[in-house]
Backbone as ProteinMPNN parsed JSONL, in Angstrom:
{"seq_chain_A": "XXXXXXXXXXXXXXXXXXXXXXXXXXXXXXXXXXXXXXXXXXXXXXXXXXXXXXXXXXXXXXXXXXXXXXXXXXXXXXXXXXXXXXXXXXXXXXXXXXXXXXXXXXXXXXXXXXXXXXXXXXXXXXXXXXXXXXXXXXXXXXXXXXXXXXXXXXXXXXXXXXXXXXXXXXXXXXXXXXXXXXXXXXXXXXXXXXXXXXXX", "coords_chain_A": {"N_chain_A": [[113.574, 70.76, 94.105], [110.803, 72.658, 93.122], [108.367, 72.687, 94.561], [109.091, 71.713, 97.016], [110.707, 73.698, 97.95], [109.683, 76.597, 98.04], [110.083, 79.691, 96.298], [111.364, 82.867, 97.301], [110.34, 85.995, 96.273], [112.734, 88.112, 94.838], [114.806, 86.993, 96.241], [117.27, 86.308, 95.174], [118.7, 88.702, 94.838], [118.693, 89.641, 97.387], [116.668, 91.346, 98.22], [114.22, 90.6, 99.163], [110.895, 90.835, 100.38], [109.487, 90.232, 103.568], [106.788, 89.879, 103.64], [105.912, 88.674, 101.322], [106.503, 85.789, 101.206], [106.08, 83.171, 100.203], [105.345, 81.208, 97.285], [102.289, 80.321, 95.958], [100.707, 77.187, 95.165], [98.217, 75.401, 93.224], [95.391, 74.963, 95.265], [95.046, 72.101, 97.378], [92.896, 69.454, 98.715], [93.043, 69.671, 101.575], [94.058, 72.258, 102.014], [91.984, 73.702, 100.825], [89.851, 73.038, 102.534], [90.81, 74.123, 104.981], [90.936, 76.849, 104.283], [88.217, 77.35, 103.91], [87.421, 77.18, 106.526], [88.45, 79.434, 107.57], [91.191, 79.613, 108.081], [94.621, 80.493, 107.568], [96.72, 79.227, 105.2], [99.232, 78.409, 102.931], [99.076, 76.786, 99.899], [101.391, 74.44, 98.799], [101.505, 72.551, 96.909], [101.723, 69.018, 95.959], [104.076, 66.66, 97.429], [106.838, 64.529, 96.336], [105.684, 62.034, 96.744], [103.022, 62.488, 96.641], [101.848, 63.652, 98.873], [100.056, 66.267, 100.336], [101.289, 69.556, 100.754], [101.626, 72.32, 102.96], [102.28, 75.729, 103.491], [102.819, 77.542, 106.41], [102.446, 80.336, 108.554], [104.517, 81.171, 111.399], [103.062, 82.073, 113.761], [100.516, 81.159, 113.21], [100.693, 78.438, 113.26], [99.992, 76.745, 115.633], [97.172, 77.074, 115.652], [96.338, 76.147, 113.107], [97.308, 73.508, 113.246], [95.787, 72.557, 115.408], [93.21, 72.692, 114.341], [93.474, 70.806, 112.287], [93.995, 68.499, 113.781], [91.555, 68.221, 115.119], [90.056, 67.633, 112.914], [90.738, 65.071, 112.403], [93.413, 64.47, 111.837], [95.324, 63.025, 113.686], [97.803, 62.079, 114.459], [101.198, 62.676, 114.852], [103.458, 61.974, 112.649], [106.053, 62.626, 111.947], [108.46, 65.107, 112.748], [110.644, 67.657, 111.766], [113.537, 69.368, 110.405], [115.098, 71.446, 107.876], [117.681, 72.955, 105.884], [117.614, 75.368, 103.436], [119.849, 76.148, 102.073], [122.855, 78.123, 101.312], [122.231, 81.438, 102.209], [119.562, 80.93, 102.04], [116.371, 79.923, 103.485], [115.53, 78.568, 106.776], [113.736, 75.654, 107.581], [110.979, 74.294, 109.274], [109.189, 71.348, 109.646], [106.086, 69.502, 109.837], [104.645, 66.375, 109.776], [101.565, 65.079, 109.417], [99.104, 62.555, 110.144], [96.028, 60.841, 109.504], [95.362, 58.749, 111.699], [93.52, 57.202, 113.341], [91.258, 57.154, 111.678], [92.396, 55.877, 109.485], [92.956, 53.321, 110.541], [90.334, 52.381, 111.015], [89.303, 52.415, 108.37], [91.068, 50.663, 107.078], [90.556, 48.311, 108.459], [87.936, 47.783, 107.666], [88.354, 47.482, 104.912], [89.893, 45.193, 104.791], [88.226, 43.396, 105.855], [88.578, 42.519, 108.381], [90.262, 40.312, 108.25], [93.088, 38.872, 106.539], [95.437, 40.212, 104.087], [96.025, 43.758, 103.613], [94.841, 45.791, 100.891], [97.128, 46.736, 98.273], [96.928, 49.349, 97.408], [95.99, 50.778, 99.54], [96.148, 53.629, 101.505], [97.074, 56.0, 104.033], [95.44, 59.13, 104.989], [97.247, 62.054, 104.635], [99.153, 64.991, 105.55], [101.45, 67.687, 105.166], [102.886, 70.187, 107.079], [104.655, 73.231, 106.727], [106.954, 75.544, 108.032], [108.515, 78.439, 107.206], [111.515, 80.132, 107.802], [113.403, 83.092, 107.816], [116.908, 82.946, 107.786], [118.373, 84.927, 109.007], [116.591, 86.07, 110.681], [114.095, 86.012, 113.322], [114.34, 82.985, 114.791], [112.116, 81.269, 115.74], [109.395, 79.303, 116.791], [106.066, 78.452, 117.74], [105.766, 75.712, 119.964], [104.492, 72.422, 119.269], [104.115, 70.59, 121.213], [102.1, 70.504, 123.171], [99.895, 69.628, 121.746], [100.731, 67.333, 120.371], [102.407, 64.896, 121.861], [104.513, 63.502, 120.866], [106.133, 65.342, 119.656], [108.089, 66.103, 121.356], [110.965, 65.058, 121.639], [111.583, 65.312, 118.963], [111.284, 68.046, 118.231], [113.266, 69.037, 119.903], [115.551, 67.886, 118.761], [115.53, 69.163, 116.271], [115.934, 71.794, 117.083], [118.511, 71.462, 118.17], [120.064, 70.742, 115.926], [119.545, 72.727, 113.988], [118.995, 75.174, 115.21], [116.471, 76.261, 115.561], [114.137, 77.574, 117.679], [111.613, 76.392, 119.921], [108.893, 77.737, 121.16], [107.424, 77.438, 124.342], [108.007, 74.786, 124.656], [108.512, 72.085, 126.904], [111.052, 71.145, 127.61], [113.455, 72.703, 126.649], [116.173, 71.996, 125.499], [119.378, 71.009, 124.184], [119.614, 67.92, 122.374], [121.25, 65.957, 121.152], [123.857, 67.01, 120.936], [126.489, 68.226, 123.132], [125.514, 70.45, 125.8], [126.912, 72.86, 125.818], [127.789, 73.193, 123.264], [128.877, 74.902, 120.345], [127.103, 76.45, 117.771], [125.156, 74.944, 115.033], [124.962, 71.872, 113.823], [123.717, 70.791, 111.398], [123.155, 72.865, 109.712], [123.78, 74.385, 106.565], [125.758, 76.263, 106.42], [127.406, 75.753, 108.478], [130.396, 75.636, 110.337], [132.697, 73.322, 111.197], [134.179, 72.935, 114.369], [137.725, 72.869, 115.208], [138.353, 71.401, 117.433], [136.797, 69.991, 120.351], [136.456, 70.979, 123.586], [136.054, 69.154, 126.399], [133.94, 69.886, 129.11], [134.238, 70.105, 132.687], [132.436, 67.668, 134.2], [131.713, 67.477, 136.787]], "CA_chain_A": [[112.223, 70.715, 93.579], [110.176, 73.915, 93.469], [107.338, 72.594, 95.585], [109.733, 71.488, 98.302], [111.413, 74.899, 98.365], [109.097, 77.732, 97.345], [111.037, 80.784, 96.228], [111.002, 84.175, 97.806], [110.639, 86.994, 95.255], [113.845, 88.99, 95.153], [115.79, 86.343, 97.101], [118.582, 86.273, 94.541], [119.439, 89.94, 95.061], [118.628, 89.981, 98.798], [115.686, 92.405, 98.483], [112.917, 89.974, 99.388], [110.105, 91.339, 101.503], [108.994, 89.105, 104.345], [105.351, 89.735, 103.44], [105.639, 87.791, 100.186], [107.508, 84.756, 101.443], [105.819, 81.894, 99.548], [104.553, 81.164, 96.067], [101.242, 79.324, 96.162], [100.318, 76.256, 94.116], [96.768, 75.178, 93.241], [95.069, 74.375, 96.571], [94.573, 70.727, 97.472], [91.699, 69.324, 99.552], [93.241, 70.15, 102.95], [94.155, 73.721, 101.927], [90.635, 74.201, 100.537], [89.069, 72.913, 103.763], [91.301, 75.11, 105.942], [90.506, 78.164, 103.825], [86.788, 77.434, 104.198], [87.26, 77.336, 107.971], [89.013, 80.725, 107.951], [92.596, 79.512, 108.458], [95.581, 80.866, 106.53], [97.774, 78.279, 104.868], [99.552, 78.524, 101.516], [99.262, 75.483, 99.27], [102.698, 74.278, 98.147], [101.41, 71.419, 95.991], [102.089, 67.724, 96.552], [105.485, 66.276, 97.37], [107.132, 63.466, 95.364], [104.823, 60.864, 96.947], [101.625, 62.904, 96.55], [101.35, 64.21, 100.128], [99.812, 67.702, 100.235], [102.15, 70.378, 101.61], [101.076, 73.641, 103.232], [103.127, 76.69, 104.171], [102.085, 78.167, 107.51], [103.204, 81.327, 109.316], [104.775, 80.652, 112.749], [102.001, 82.362, 114.734], [99.309, 80.412, 112.851], [100.933, 76.991, 113.336], [99.165, 76.023, 116.611], [95.764, 77.115, 115.259], [96.154, 75.244, 111.964], [97.519, 72.132, 113.728], [94.633, 72.204, 116.24], [92.09, 72.446, 113.427], [93.719, 69.537, 111.598], [93.819, 67.404, 114.74], [90.108, 68.081, 115.319], [89.508, 67.055, 111.68], [91.142, 63.667, 112.294], [94.86, 64.28, 111.684], [95.583, 62.851, 115.115], [99.097, 61.452, 114.717], [102.385, 63.345, 114.318], [104.357, 60.917, 112.19], [107.434, 63.094, 111.901], [108.768, 66.536, 112.772], [112.066, 67.839, 111.492], [113.917, 70.631, 109.801], [116.146, 71.423, 106.866], [118.265, 74.227, 105.486], [117.502, 75.499, 101.981], [121.155, 76.395, 101.473], [123.447, 79.426, 101.607], [121.341, 82.568, 101.986], [118.168, 80.479, 102.033], [115.659, 79.883, 104.768], [115.462, 77.339, 107.564], [112.365, 75.154, 107.497], [110.515, 73.298, 110.238], [108.01, 70.701, 109.057], [105.292, 68.559, 110.638], [103.922, 65.433, 108.921], [100.411, 64.589, 110.18], [98.391, 61.427, 109.544], [94.75, 60.453, 110.103], [95.647, 57.373, 112.123], [92.31, 56.493, 113.766], [90.453, 56.943, 110.469], [93.091, 54.883, 108.674], [92.746, 52.002, 111.145], [88.952, 51.997, 110.739], [89.147, 52.133, 106.941], [91.824, 49.468, 106.73], [89.842, 47.159, 109.021], [86.793, 47.532, 106.791], [88.838, 47.017, 103.609], [90.419, 43.832, 104.912], [87.169, 42.584, 106.454], [89.042, 41.951, 109.637], [91.299, 39.296, 108.033], [93.791, 38.941, 105.266], [96.302, 41.38, 103.866], [95.401, 44.974, 103.111], [95.136, 46.057, 99.474], [98.365, 47.482, 98.06], [96.629, 50.765, 97.17], [95.511, 51.402, 100.775], [97.064, 54.654, 102.011], [96.453, 56.914, 104.997], [95.359, 60.542, 104.612], [98.411, 62.719, 105.214], [99.429, 66.384, 105.168], [102.707, 68.187, 105.725], [102.939, 71.623, 107.343], [106.017, 73.766, 106.703], [107.141, 76.912, 108.498], [109.747, 78.959, 106.606], [112.092, 81.186, 108.629], [114.648, 83.677, 107.298], [117.992, 82.529, 108.683], [118.872, 86.064, 109.764], [115.465, 86.612, 111.446], [113.765, 85.32, 114.572], [114.201, 81.541, 114.554], [111.268, 80.823, 116.836], [108.099, 78.765, 116.376], [105.36, 77.843, 118.884], [105.878, 74.253, 120.046], [103.254, 71.644, 119.179], [104.161, 69.558, 122.249], [100.805, 70.441, 123.841], [98.957, 68.886, 120.884], [101.314, 66.038, 120.007], [103.52, 64.623, 122.768], [105.627, 62.989, 120.071], [106.983, 66.448, 119.21], [109.074, 66.385, 122.403], [112.354, 64.859, 121.231], [111.789, 65.734, 117.578], [111.552, 69.484, 118.239], [114.579, 69.228, 120.533], [116.579, 67.547, 117.777], [115.55, 70.227, 115.263], [116.628, 72.913, 117.732], [119.915, 71.093, 118.33], [120.759, 70.668, 114.646], [119.315, 73.893, 113.127], [118.876, 76.404, 115.979], [115.098, 76.761, 115.587], [113.617, 77.447, 119.041], [110.188, 76.061, 119.984], [108.32, 78.424, 122.323], [106.49, 76.645, 125.119], [108.466, 73.403, 124.818], [108.838, 71.904, 128.326], [112.471, 70.79, 127.821], [114.153, 73.336, 125.512], [117.61, 71.763, 125.606], [119.958, 70.176, 123.132], [119.307, 66.496, 122.53], [122.349, 65.111, 120.689], [125.148, 67.653, 121.173], [126.658, 68.752, 124.497], [124.765, 71.692, 125.981], [127.735, 74.042, 125.56], [128.271, 73.14, 121.88], [128.681, 76.137, 119.588], [126.608, 76.278, 116.411], [124.098, 73.979, 114.731], [125.708, 71.057, 112.864], [123.116, 70.463, 110.101], [123.045, 74.036, 108.837], [124.743, 74.254, 105.472], [126.856, 77.205, 106.605], [128.076, 75.384, 109.734], [131.833, 75.373, 110.268], [133.033, 72.398, 112.28], [135.357, 73.389, 115.134], [138.89, 71.988, 115.141], [138.324, 70.483, 118.57], [135.796, 70.299, 121.374], [137.038, 70.786, 124.913], [135.071, 68.648, 127.374], [133.86, 70.63, 130.354], [134.23, 69.272, 133.882], [131.073, 67.24, 134.468], [131.475, 67.503, 138.225]], "C_chain_A": [[111.494, 71.987, 94.002], [109.139, 73.79, 94.566], [107.912, 72.304, 96.962], [110.323, 72.783, 98.839], [110.859, 76.105, 97.636], [110.031, 78.929, 97.408], [110.466, 82.055, 96.813], [111.319, 85.193, 96.734], [111.76, 87.907, 95.719], [114.943, 88.323, 95.969], [117.182, 86.37, 96.499], [119.372, 87.554, 94.796], [119.331, 90.432, 96.502], [117.615, 91.059, 99.132], [114.309, 91.85, 98.77], [112.192, 90.65, 100.547], [109.526, 90.15, 102.235], [107.511, 88.88, 104.128], [105.027, 88.784, 102.299], [106.626, 86.64, 100.201], [107.299, 83.484, 100.633], [105.068, 82.076, 98.239], [103.542, 80.034, 96.222], [101.056, 78.448, 94.93], [98.789, 76.135, 94.167], [96.408, 74.474, 94.548], [94.571, 72.936, 96.462], [93.388, 70.657, 98.419], [91.876, 69.858, 100.977], [93.332, 71.672, 102.965], [92.784, 74.332, 101.679], [89.774, 74.15, 101.789], [89.492, 73.96, 104.788], [90.854, 76.521, 105.569], [89.027, 78.38, 104.12], [86.487, 77.606, 105.673], [87.856, 78.654, 108.479], [90.463, 80.694, 108.381], [93.485, 79.862, 107.274], [96.644, 79.788, 106.388], [97.979, 78.358, 103.36], [99.794, 77.128, 100.954], [100.591, 75.454, 98.528], [102.685, 73.141, 97.136], [101.782, 70.121, 96.684], [103.596, 67.497, 96.52], [105.653, 65.125, 96.382], [106.247, 62.236, 95.537], [103.338, 61.239, 96.987], [101.033, 63.473, 97.823], [101.217, 65.729, 99.976], [100.686, 68.456, 101.229], [101.549, 71.774, 101.744], [102.11, 74.494, 103.939], [102.305, 77.448, 105.194], [102.997, 79.177, 108.195], [103.408, 80.81, 110.751], [103.624, 80.871, 113.73], [100.741, 81.554, 114.47], [99.469, 78.907, 113.037], [100.072, 76.281, 114.373], [97.684, 75.993, 116.234], [95.473, 76.137, 114.127], [96.297, 73.792, 112.424], [96.352, 71.671, 114.593], [93.43, 71.889, 115.374], [92.259, 71.108, 112.717], [93.549, 68.345, 112.538], [92.333, 67.148, 114.99], [89.445, 67.446, 114.098], [89.997, 65.626, 111.447], [92.618, 63.425, 112.088], [95.465, 64.204, 113.087], [96.951, 62.284, 115.454], [100.213, 62.264, 114.055], [103.381, 62.256, 113.939], [105.815, 61.357, 112.263], [107.474, 64.607, 112.019], [110.253, 66.658, 112.52], [112.331, 69.204, 110.909], [114.88, 70.4, 108.663], [116.548, 72.848, 106.521], [118.196, 74.294, 103.967], [118.846, 75.75, 101.305], [121.65, 77.799, 101.764], [122.507, 80.58, 101.242], [119.869, 82.219, 102.007], [117.587, 80.419, 103.431], [115.879, 78.559, 105.493], [114.0, 76.944, 107.625], [112.121, 74.14, 108.6], [109.254, 72.674, 109.657], [107.378, 69.709, 110.031], [104.494, 67.684, 109.677], [102.814, 64.775, 109.756], [99.652, 63.534, 109.4], [97.063, 61.219, 110.264], [94.858, 58.987, 110.511], [94.385, 56.617, 112.508], [91.418, 56.187, 112.568], [91.064, 55.853, 109.61], [92.858, 53.476, 109.223], [91.33, 51.502, 110.861], [88.762, 51.602, 109.278], [89.86, 50.85, 106.552], [91.144, 48.213, 107.263], [88.66, 46.786, 108.136], [87.241, 46.962, 105.453], [89.282, 45.557, 103.677], [89.401, 42.878, 105.519], [87.626, 41.897, 107.743], [90.056, 40.831, 109.472], [91.957, 39.491, 106.683], [94.608, 40.202, 105.116], [95.493, 42.578, 103.351], [95.722, 45.164, 101.632], [96.381, 46.936, 99.335], [98.103, 48.975, 97.91], [96.149, 51.491, 98.425], [96.563, 52.361, 101.313], [96.354, 55.525, 103.027], [96.314, 58.314, 104.4], [96.461, 61.272, 105.372], [98.462, 64.178, 104.774], [100.73, 66.8, 105.831], [102.633, 69.697, 105.86], [104.394, 72.065, 107.353], [106.001, 75.215, 107.162], [108.507, 77.367, 108.003], [110.239, 80.161, 107.417], [113.337, 81.763, 107.964], [115.779, 83.428, 108.277], [118.561, 83.689, 109.489], [117.763, 86.73, 110.58], [115.277, 85.86, 112.751], [113.506, 83.848, 114.282], [113.401, 80.926, 115.689], [109.887, 80.447, 116.313], [107.386, 78.277, 117.636], [105.496, 76.314, 118.829], [104.506, 73.608, 119.882], [103.232, 70.516, 120.208], [102.806, 69.408, 122.943], [99.763, 69.67, 123.058], [99.432, 67.467, 120.606], [102.536, 65.794, 120.892], [104.746, 64.095, 122.018], [106.546, 64.079, 119.551], [108.136, 66.699, 120.173], [110.51, 66.265, 121.898], [112.601, 65.358, 119.817], [112.058, 67.238, 117.49], [112.903, 69.785, 118.889], [115.712, 68.926, 119.562], [116.679, 68.635, 116.708], [116.216, 71.479, 115.824], [118.126, 72.649, 117.767], [120.68, 71.184, 117.016], [120.648, 71.945, 113.806], [119.175, 75.217, 113.885], [117.493, 77.022, 115.959], [114.544, 76.51, 116.988], [112.116, 77.208, 118.998], [109.61, 76.615, 121.286], [107.304, 77.527, 123.025], [106.881, 75.191, 125.258], [108.917, 73.198, 126.268], [110.303, 71.59, 128.615], [113.326, 71.395, 126.704], [115.673, 73.231, 125.615], [118.075, 70.969, 124.4], [119.672, 68.703, 123.431], [120.519, 65.619, 122.209], [123.72, 65.688, 121.022], [125.264, 68.064, 122.644], [126.0, 70.128, 124.623], [125.583, 72.937, 125.692], [128.315, 74.053, 124.142], [127.957, 74.445, 121.17], [128.188, 75.802, 118.187], [125.628, 75.131, 116.268], [124.557, 73.121, 113.556], [125.047, 70.748, 111.524], [122.808, 71.685, 109.238], [124.132, 73.946, 107.77], [125.881, 75.253, 105.556], [127.637, 76.918, 107.891], [129.55, 75.105, 109.481], [132.201, 74.52, 111.472], [134.261, 72.9, 113.031], [136.498, 72.376, 115.026], [138.902, 70.985, 116.288], [137.194, 70.915, 119.5], [136.414, 69.988, 122.717], [135.951, 70.358, 125.879], [135.117, 69.494, 128.634], [133.831, 69.646, 131.522], [132.795, 68.935, 134.247], [130.709, 67.307, 135.953], [131.565, 68.92, 138.724]], "O_chain_A": [[111.574, 72.357, 95.173], [109.026, 74.674, 95.414], [107.282, 72.618, 97.972], [110.431, 72.956, 100.053], [111.491, 76.598, 96.702], [110.689, 79.166, 98.422], [109.256, 82.281, 96.817], [112.47, 85.269, 96.303], [111.745, 88.412, 96.841], [115.907, 88.981, 96.359], [118.171, 86.447, 97.227], [120.591, 87.501, 94.955], [119.818, 91.517, 96.82], [117.678, 91.641, 100.215], [113.318, 92.567, 98.631], [112.799, 90.991, 101.563], [109.119, 89.169, 101.613], [107.014, 87.788, 104.405], [103.972, 88.151, 102.308], [107.48, 86.526, 99.321], [108.269, 82.766, 100.392], [104.254, 82.989, 98.102], [103.909, 78.914, 96.58], [101.224, 78.903, 93.798], [98.147, 76.701, 95.052], [97.05, 73.487, 94.908], [93.785, 72.599, 95.577], [92.914, 71.694, 98.884], [90.944, 70.442, 101.529], [92.746, 72.314, 103.837], [92.454, 75.366, 102.258], [89.049, 75.099, 102.084], [88.644, 74.614, 105.396], [90.443, 77.296, 106.433], [88.626, 79.469, 104.531], [85.428, 78.116, 106.04], [87.778, 78.957, 109.67], [90.938, 81.653, 108.99], [93.153, 79.569, 106.125], [97.369, 79.48, 107.333], [97.011, 78.373, 102.599], [100.62, 76.378, 101.474], [100.88, 76.341, 97.725], [103.723, 72.799, 96.569], [102.12, 70.121, 97.868], [104.303, 68.068, 95.689], [104.712, 64.782, 95.668], [106.068, 61.47, 94.59], [102.495, 60.409, 97.326], [99.836, 63.756, 97.866], [102.154, 66.396, 99.538], [100.814, 68.062, 102.388], [101.033, 72.339, 100.779], [102.75, 74.037, 104.885], [101.22, 77.94, 104.885], [104.182, 78.911, 108.395], [102.556, 80.084, 111.264], [103.25, 79.949, 114.455], [99.974, 81.287, 115.395], [98.483, 78.172, 112.978], [99.453, 75.274, 114.03], [97.009, 74.991, 116.471], [94.494, 75.392, 114.172], [95.499, 72.938, 112.038], [95.961, 70.505, 114.521], [92.706, 70.929, 115.638], [91.294, 70.36, 112.563], [93.023, 67.306, 112.141], [91.902, 65.998, 115.064], [88.404, 66.8, 114.218], [89.703, 65.033, 110.409], [93.057, 62.277, 112.156], [96.033, 65.17, 113.598], [97.235, 62.031, 116.625], [100.179, 62.511, 112.849], [104.059, 61.69, 114.796], [106.699, 60.568, 112.596], [106.629, 65.306, 111.46], [111.038, 65.846, 113.011], [111.469, 70.082, 110.916], [115.416, 69.304, 108.497], [115.843, 73.808, 106.829], [118.664, 73.384, 103.282], [118.968, 75.582, 100.091], [120.944, 78.586, 102.396], [122.048, 80.68, 100.104], [119.017, 83.107, 101.995], [118.219, 80.805, 104.414], [116.344, 77.577, 104.916], [113.123, 77.804, 107.711], [112.934, 73.247, 108.837], [108.349, 73.387, 109.223], [108.037, 69.161, 110.915], [103.745, 68.203, 108.849], [103.092, 64.012, 110.682], [99.558, 63.591, 108.174], [96.973, 61.395, 111.479], [94.485, 58.095, 109.749], [94.189, 55.492, 112.049], [90.883, 55.084, 112.455], [90.354, 55.006, 109.069], [92.592, 52.546, 108.461], [91.141, 50.338, 110.509], [88.14, 50.583, 108.98], [89.328, 50.043, 105.79], [91.15, 47.173, 106.606], [88.413, 45.606, 107.888], [86.596, 46.065, 104.911], [89.072, 44.787, 102.74], [89.678, 41.689, 105.681], [87.12, 40.842, 108.125], [90.667, 40.423, 110.459], [91.441, 40.186, 105.808], [94.492, 41.138, 105.907], [94.433, 42.425, 102.744], [96.781, 44.733, 101.174], [96.647, 47.781, 100.189], [98.963, 49.787, 98.249], [95.923, 52.7, 98.382], [97.709, 51.981, 101.548], [95.153, 55.768, 102.902], [96.985, 58.646, 103.423], [96.595, 61.131, 106.587], [97.886, 64.55, 103.752], [101.069, 66.33, 106.917], [102.356, 70.406, 104.892], [105.26, 71.385, 107.903], [105.158, 76.008, 106.743], [109.53, 76.766, 108.332], [109.478, 81.091, 107.686], [114.236, 81.012, 107.585], [115.628, 83.674, 109.474], [119.165, 83.473, 110.539], [117.957, 87.823, 111.113], [116.177, 85.165, 113.223], [112.542, 83.512, 113.594], [113.93, 80.163, 116.497], [109.29, 81.163, 115.509], [108.04, 77.733, 118.526], [105.356, 75.709, 117.766], [103.49, 74.166, 120.297], [102.429, 69.59, 120.097], [102.407, 68.291, 123.27], [98.837, 69.113, 123.647], [98.643, 66.522, 120.605], [103.581, 66.415, 120.694], [105.877, 64.231, 122.486], [107.631, 63.78, 119.054], [109.066, 67.434, 119.842], [111.197, 67.276, 121.747], [113.711, 65.785, 119.499], [112.954, 67.664, 116.761], [113.603, 70.701, 118.459], [116.721, 69.631, 119.543], [117.778, 68.992, 116.285], [116.974, 72.15, 115.123], [118.92, 73.527, 117.426], [121.819, 71.652, 116.991], [121.536, 72.233, 113.004], [119.231, 76.28, 113.268], [117.342, 78.193, 116.306], [114.485, 75.365, 117.437], [111.422, 77.755, 118.141], [109.805, 76.05, 122.362], [106.437, 76.932, 122.385], [106.17, 74.424, 125.908], [109.629, 74.043, 126.811], [110.753, 71.752, 129.749], [113.87, 70.652, 125.887], [116.369, 74.231, 125.792], [117.282, 70.346, 123.694], [119.511, 68.304, 124.584], [120.783, 64.646, 122.915], [124.644, 64.944, 121.351], [124.251, 68.231, 123.324], [125.941, 70.881, 123.651], [125.016, 73.976, 125.354], [129.225, 74.829, 123.849], [126.89, 75.026, 121.371], [128.779, 74.972, 117.496], [125.307, 74.437, 117.233], [124.547, 73.582, 112.415], [125.765, 70.459, 110.567], [122.256, 71.547, 108.146], [125.247, 73.495, 108.031], [126.874, 75.116, 104.841], [128.434, 77.743, 108.336], [129.906, 74.418, 108.523], [132.038, 74.937, 112.618], [135.268, 73.252, 112.416], [136.273, 71.19, 114.786], [139.393, 69.866, 116.144], [136.709, 72.045, 119.442], [136.848, 68.863, 122.963], [135.024, 71.122, 126.149], [136.19, 69.785, 129.163], [133.442, 68.49, 131.357], [132.015, 69.83, 134.571], [129.539, 67.205, 136.321], [131.395, 69.165, 139.919]]}, "name": "protein", "num_of_chains": 1, "seq": "XXXXXXXXXXXXXXXXXXXXXXXXXXXXXXXXXXXXXXXXXXXXXXXXXXXXXXXXXXXXXXXXXXXXXXXXXXXXXXXXXXXXXXXXXXXXXXXXXXXXXXXXXXXXXXXXXXXXXXXXXXXXXXXXXXXXXXXXXXXXXXXXXXXXXXXXXXXXXXXXXXXXXXXXXXXXXXXXXXXXXXXXXXXXXXXXXXXXXXXX"}
């Protein structure tokens, strides 16, 4: 889907400039608000379920995430990564939800009793950081803002090799610490065997 994977001009022939990394879609309400506050984020349009997606440069991620948290996006529902494919970029994403606002609104809608209406939905936004696979695979950690990023960022590092600067426990989570490579990259070659190291 184009909005899930914005193209880099010149990517097909390998001449893409890093300055023009994302194609913007019409800005949604969160992108418009961020722009009005002086923050840089590229609107990527909605995903398949209507959640607004924003492309953010690595250095701007903590600033944008802090602004969103102050605006009520107080819950990190999910952090993860994916590989766009051979020659493509690696992506780290953060899915934020207005949890406190949602609880208040849902309580009012249900009058304190009874089921919630089927159309009741939280306000959500997804931040994406795109990294060239042959470049610096490093992003500032959001652990300081969202403690839930702890194991999720570690898993993304473990599976894709994206490092999170400032993370308090920058170690593999699922694979042995001496494992070679990152198993969820699409160019990963599985080793024929893994030799267990002496644990003692």
